[in-house]
Phi, psi and omega in degrees: 000143178072012179297326183246018183288154173261113183270138179238129180281141178299140176291345179270355178293136181279162182277003183265001179095356178257162176055045181256117180237139175238149181230142175223148179243130174228115181051253182246025181231140178246129178254144178229133179215165175277120183293342178278349181224065186298338177269359183277199184294147173241127174274128182247133181233146171296142183304320179296320178294320179296317178298318178296320178299311180298322177298319178296320178298312180297330180277355178084015182296339184250009178296146179281000000 
């Protein structure tokens, strides 16, 4: 899975090489990986779960 995916770096990733996250969408699954370790682990989420997560982020549910 995600072998031919188009990965997009987060607009919130800093330019210093830290805090770099990439996301790719394949059919009904969303992959998330560390852009500094592209050959490393990919976290896979159901598209509905990812959408719910993003809604929570936008609503401030995860604010400190």
